[in-house]
C-alpha positions as CSV (number, residue, x, y, z in Angstrom):
1,M,0.0,0.0,0.0
2,Y,1.3,3.4,-1.0
3,R,1.3,6.4,1.3
4,H,0.3,8.6,-1.6
5,E,-0.5,8.2,-5.3
6,R,2.3,8.4,-7.9
7,A,3.1,12.0,-9.0
8,I,5.2,13.0,-12.0
9,Y,6.6,16.5,-12.1
10,T,8.4,17.8,-15.2
11,G,10.3,20.9,-15.8
12,F,11.1,22.3,-19.3
13,A,13.4,25.2,-20.0
14,D,12.9,26.3,-23.7
15,F,16.2,27.5,-25.1
16,R,14.6,28.7,-28.4
17,P,13.7,32.3,-27.3
18,Y,17.4,32.8,-26.5
19,T,19.0,30.9,-29.3
20,T,16.8,32.6,-32.0
21,A,18.0,35.9,-30.5
22,G,21.6,34.9,-31.0
23,F,22.4,33.6,-27.5
24,Y,24.0,30.1,-27.5
25,I,23.0,27.6,-24.8
26,S,24.0,24.0,-24.5
27,P,24.4,21.4,-21.8
28,D,27.4,20.2,-23.7
29,P,30.9,21.7,-24.2
30,Y,31.2,24.2,-27.1
31,T,32.8,22.7,-30.2
32,G,32.2,25.5,-32.7
33,G,34.5,28.2,-33.8
34,E,36.7,30.7,-32.0
35,H,35.5,31.7,-28.6
36,T,36.7,33.0,-25.2
37,V,35.9,31.5,-21.9
38,I,34.7,34.2,-19.6
39,G,34.3,32.2,-16.4
40,T,32.2,29.8,-14.5
41,L,28.8,30.7,-13.0
42,S,27.5,29.0,-9.9
43,A,24.3,29.9,-8.2
44,H,22.2,28.6,-5.3
45,V,18.5,29.7,-5.5
46,Y,16.6,29.2,-2.3
47,P,12.8,29.1,-2.8
48,G,10.7,31.5,-0.7
49,V,8.4,30.2,2.0
50,D,4.9,31.5,2.7
51,M,5.1,31.8,6.5
52,A,1.4,31.7,7.0
53,T,1.0,28.3,5.4
54,Y,4.6,27.1,5.4
55,T,4.2,26.4,1.7
56,Q,7.4,26.6,-0.3
57,E,7.3,28.3,-3.7
58,S,8.0,26.3,-6.8
59,I,10.5,27.9,-9.2
60,P,9.9,27.0,-12.9
61,S,12.8,25.8,-15.0
62,A,12.2,28.7,-17.4
63,E,12.8,31.2,-14.6
64,L,16.0,29.5,-13.5
65,L,17.2,29.7,-17.2
66,E,16.2,33.4,-17.4
67,L,18.2,34.1,-14.3
68,T,21.3,32.3,-15.8
69,V,21.1,34.1,-19.1
70,A,20.7,37.5,-17.3
71,E,23.8,36.7,-15.2
72,A,25.7,35.6,-18.2
73,K,24.9,38.7,-20.2
74,K,25.9,41.0,-17.3
75,R,29.3,39.4,-17.6
76,G,29.6,39.9,-21.4
77,A,28.8,36.4,-22.5
78,N,26.8,35.4,-25.5
79,G,26.8,31.7,-24.7
80,I,26.3,29.3,-21.9
81,V,27.8,25.7,-22.1
82,D,27.9,22.9,-19.6
83,Y,24.6,24.2,-18.3
84,S,23.1,22.3,-15.5
85,V,20.3,22.8,-12.9
86,S,19.9,20.4,-10.0
87,E,17.5,20.2,-7.1
88,V,19.3,19.8,-3.7
89,F,17.2,18.2,-1.0
90,N,17.6,18.4,2.7
91,S,18.9,15.0,3.9
92,R,17.1,15.2,7.2
93,T,13.6,16.3,6.0
94,G,13.7,15.2,2.4
95,S,12.3,18.6,1.3
96,L,13.8,20.8,-1.4
97,D,16.5,22.9,0.0
98,Y,17.7,24.9,-3.0
99,Y,18.3,24.8,-6.8
100,E,21.9,24.6,-7.9
101,I,22.9,26.2,-11.2
102,S,26.2,25.8,-12.9
103,A,27.4,26.9,-16.3
104,L,30.5,27.9,-18.2
105,L,30.1,31.4,-19.7
106,I,31.6,32.0,-23.1
107,L,32.0,34.7,-25.7
108,I,31.6,33.3,-29.2
109,H,33.4,35.6,-31.7
110,E,31.6,34.8,-34.9
111,L,28.0,34.6,-33.5
């Protein structure tokens, strides 16, 4: 007997609005032409909590991607490679603790 019914949650970050505007995004290393590595980006995003109900906000994948692109552009990048977002859970409670974002920021010269 299950404590609760099965639930499937998916997240989708659509790269197309950024790539069609000339911003390169990939979870893989860049193998194209000449480029300069600007640096690595690492971010921990802690969801807010409604203190009246103790309900934790859910942050959509698209919002995490938007945050990453904005941070990359602030640093002069026109590309993000080795892009990754992970959910980190509290080992004691099993609840979501934070989202971990990592990416390598690059400047593609012929883009």
